[in-house]
C-alpha positions as CSV (number, residue, x, y, z in Angstrom):
1,M,-43.1,9.4,-140.1
2,S,-40.9,8.3,-136.9
3,A,-37.7,5.8,-137.2
4,S,-38.4,2.4,-136.2
5,Y,-37.0,1.1,-132.7
6,D,-33.3,0.2,-132.7
7,P,-32.4,-3.0,-130.3
8,D,-28.8,-2.5,-130.6
9,N,-29.2,1.4,-128.6
10,I,-27.1,1.6,-126.0
11,F,-29.9,1.5,-123.5
12,A,-31.4,-2.0,-125.1
13,K,-27.6,-3.3,-124.5
14,I,-27.5,-2.0,-120.9
15,L,-31.1,-3.9,-120.5
16,R,-29.4,-7.1,-121.7
17,G,-26.1,-7.0,-119.5
18,E,-24.2,-6.6,-122.5
19,I,-22.7,-3.1,-121.1
20,P,-22.3,-2.2,-118.0
21,S,-23.8,-0.3,-115.6
22,H,-24.7,1.1,-111.8
23,R,-28.3,0.2,-111.1
24,V,-29.8,1.4,-108.7
25,Y,-33.5,0.1,-109.2
26,E,-35.2,-2.9,-111.1
27,D,-39.2,-4.2,-110.8
28,E,-40.5,-6.7,-113.7
29,H,-40.9,-3.9,-115.9
30,T,-38.5,-0.8,-115.1
31,V,-34.3,0.0,-114.4
32,A,-32.8,2.6,-113.1
33,F,-29.3,3.2,-113.5
34,M,-26.3,6.4,-112.7
35,D,-26.1,8.4,-115.9
36,V,-22.2,7.7,-116.8
37,M,-22.4,11.9,-118.1
38,P,-24.1,13.4,-115.0
39,Q,-24.9,16.6,-115.1
40,S,-25.0,17.1,-111.7
41,T,-24.6,14.7,-108.2
42,G,-26.8,11.6,-108.4
43,H,-28.4,12.5,-111.9
44,A,-30.1,8.9,-112.6
45,L,-31.9,7.7,-115.7
46,V,-35.0,5.7,-115.7
47,V,-35.7,3.2,-118.7
48,P,-38.7,0.9,-119.6
49,K,-37.6,-3.0,-120.3
50,A,-40.1,-2.6,-123.1
51,A,-39.0,-1.4,-126.4
52,S,-40.3,2.2,-127.0
53,R,-38.2,4.5,-128.9
54,N,-39.6,7.7,-126.8
55,L,-43.0,8.7,-125.6
56,L,-44.3,9.3,-128.9
57,D,-44.8,5.6,-129.3
58,A,-44.6,3.8,-126.1
59,D,-47.5,2.0,-124.9
60,P,-49.6,4.1,-122.5
61,A,-49.3,0.7,-120.1
62,V,-45.3,1.4,-120.8
63,L,-45.6,5.1,-119.4
64,A,-48.2,4.0,-116.2
65,Q,-45.5,1.6,-115.2
66,I,-42.7,3.6,-115.4
67,L,-43.7,7.4,-114.1
68,P,-44.1,5.8,-110.4
69,V,-40.7,4.7,-110.8
70,V,-39.5,8.1,-112.0
71,Q,-41.3,9.8,-108.8
72,K,-39.4,6.9,-106.2
73,V,-36.4,7.6,-107.9
74,A,-37.0,11.2,-107.6
75,I,-37.6,11.2,-103.9
76,A,-34.7,8.9,-102.9
77,A,-32.2,10.9,-105.0
78,K,-33.5,14.2,-103.2
79,A,-33.2,12.2,-100.2
80,A,-29.9,11.2,-101.0
81,F,-28.0,14.1,-102.0
82,K,-29.9,16.4,-100.0
83,S,-30.6,18.5,-103.1
84,D,-32.7,21.5,-103.5
85,G,-34.9,20.1,-106.0
86,V,-35.2,17.6,-108.7
87,L,-35.2,18.2,-112.2
88,I,-37.5,15.2,-114.4
89,I,-36.2,15.5,-118.0
90,Q,-37.5,13.3,-120.8
91,Y,-36.5,14.1,-125.1
92,N,-38.7,13.0,-127.7
93,E,-36.6,13.1,-131.3
94,P,-33.5,14.9,-132.2
95,A,-34.8,18.4,-133.0
96,A,-36.0,17.9,-129.2
97,G,-32.6,16.7,-127.9
98,Q,-32.9,13.2,-127.7
99,T,-29.8,11.3,-128.5
100,V,-30.7,7.6,-127.0
101,F,-33.7,6.1,-129.1
102,H,-34.9,4.2,-126.0
103,L,-37.8,5.9,-124.1
104,H,-35.6,7.5,-120.8
105,F,-36.2,9.9,-117.7
106,H,-33.4,12.2,-116.6
107,V,-33.3,12.4,-112.8
108,V,-31.3,15.1,-112.2
109,P,-30.8,16.6,-108.4
110,R,-30.6,20.4,-108.3
111,F,-28.8,22.4,-105.6
112,E,-29.4,26.2,-105.2
113,G,-26.0,28.5,-107.1
114,Q,-25.0,25.4,-109.2
115,P,-25.2,25.4,-112.6
116,M,-26.0,22.0,-114.1
117,R,-22.9,20.7,-116.1
118,K,-23.0,19.6,-119.8
119,H,-24.2,16.5,-120.9
120,T,-20.3,15.6,-122.8
121,G,-18.8,13.3,-123.6
122,T,-16.8,13.1,-120.5
123,M,-17.7,10.0,-118.3
124,E,-17.7,10.4,-114.8
125,N,-15.0,8.9,-112.2
126,P,-16.1,5.4,-111.8
127,E,-16.0,5.5,-107.7
128,V,-17.8,8.5,-107.7
129,L,-20.7,6.8,-110.0
130,T,-20.3,4.0,-107.7
131,A,-20.7,5.7,-104.6
132,N,-23.5,8.0,-105.7
133,A,-25.3,4.2,-107.1
134,E,-25.2,3.0,-103.3
135,A,-26.3,6.1,-102.0
136,L,-29.1,6.3,-103.8
137,R,-29.6,2.1,-103.5
138,Q,-29.9,3.1,-99.9
139,A,-32.6,5.8,-99.9
140,L,-34.8,3.6,-102.1
141,R,-34.4,1.0,-99.4
142,G,-35.4,4.0,-97.1
143,R,-31.9,3.8,-95.0
């Protein structure tokens, strides 16, 4: 049996505006924002507004709403950061590497010959996050 959803997880707090984030996209069901500990330039997260611990307990309707946004952010990230590819990562439960228990998808631009950085406790420079968020926003607007 899996644990229950914790409404005080960091992403729930971001969704409620209790913790600041560099939001790049928002609609009725979904929010995308920059990962503060990016594994690559332009690393973003896409999360549903609905309370879901992970993919294993998510309502299929939530999955139907979030996946088109994951695709949209991935296409924009590839364009904005001129990456060679885009890695989509989604973890479920601690044994699989999940550390924040609110459903989320990592959108990670990948560059030939550049290893991914570790997802550590080291936060990115806020000016870099601001610039990357603006580049991603512009790409999402089609500019």
